[in-house]
N, C-alpha and C positions, 0 to 999 in steps of 0.2 A: 338078755332086757336088764338086766343091770351092769352089764359088762361097762369101764369105763366111767362109772357113774357113782363111782367111794373111790377115796382115799385110800393106803391098804391102814392108814390110821383110824380113820373112819371106821374100820372093821375089827381094830385088836389087832395087827397082827405085828404089828409096834411092841404089844405087851408079850406075846408072846414068842420073840426071838425069830418072826419070820419074815427082817427086811436085812439087806446086808445093806450099809454102804459102804463093801470093799471090794465091790465085785464091780463089774466093768457097767456099760451103759447099759439104760431101757428106758422107752418113753417115758417122762413123767417125772423122773428121776428129779429134776431139778427141786418143783413143785415138794415131791414126796421128802426129798432132803430141809428143803427149810421149812415144812413144816415141822418139823422131829426138830432139828434143830432150833430155831430159837419160838419153840411153844407154841404155835396157834394150833392143835388141835380142835375145833369147834367141833366134830360128833363124837359118838363112839357109841359100839354097836353092844345089847343089852340083848336079855333071852328072859321072855319071860310065857304065862299062862293067861289062859282067861277062860271065863266060860262059854265059848263059843266054837264051834269045829273049824279047822282050813279057812282062814283069814287069808284074803289075794294077797300076792307080794304087790304092794304098793299100795297098801288101803293107811289111811292115815289115824298115826298114833298121837291124842290128847291132852296134854296139861289144862283142867277145869273145861275150856272150850275153845281152848288155841292149838292149832297143829304146832307139833312139834316131832314130830318122825314118821315116818313110815317103816310096814311091815317090809325086810329084802326076802325072809323064808319061813315056812311054816309048815310042818305037819301035823295032823291034828289040833290040841288044844297050843299047843307050845309054837312055838316064834321066834324067831332073830326080829327084832329092830334096830333100826339106828335112832338114835337122837342127838339134841343139839345135847351140847353140853352143859350149858348150864342147868339143865332142869335133871342131872344125872341121878341126885337121892326123892325127885318131887314123886309125885301118884300118877298112876298115866290110865286110860281109858281106850281101846278099840272097838269100836265100834257100839259102842256106852255101853261094854261092859269094862269092873277095873279089873285090870292087867298087874298081876303078880309076878317081883321081876325076883328071876330064880339067879343063886350065886356061880361067877364062873369056874373053874378050878384055880382063876388066877385072878388075882385083884384088879380092878380095869380104873385105872387113876389117867389124870391129865400130866401130861409133861410140863414141868417149870419155865414161865415163860423170859428167857435171855435178852430180854431186849430193856 
């Protein structure tokens, strides 16, 4: 259901070396390359936990009362969610429950703008 929904950078694939800019052509390559090299990554994926089981994919994640992202995968009370990059260090809720952000084994960063 999420196919073609996210740029690879939104899913942190650039942070783990999963994007190659030296390989042949693929659909969306120009957008992916511009996003990477111009430093305009607008979303990032985080790992969270909440006191709620099996949050549906697509469920909105909130900061205060504003939707800032959504759940893309959930197992039990742990889920991956994509959030607007401006709010990476904020406090989030999902279905009224506080979200505890869990660190990945890599640092979630944003590329510096080249413009």
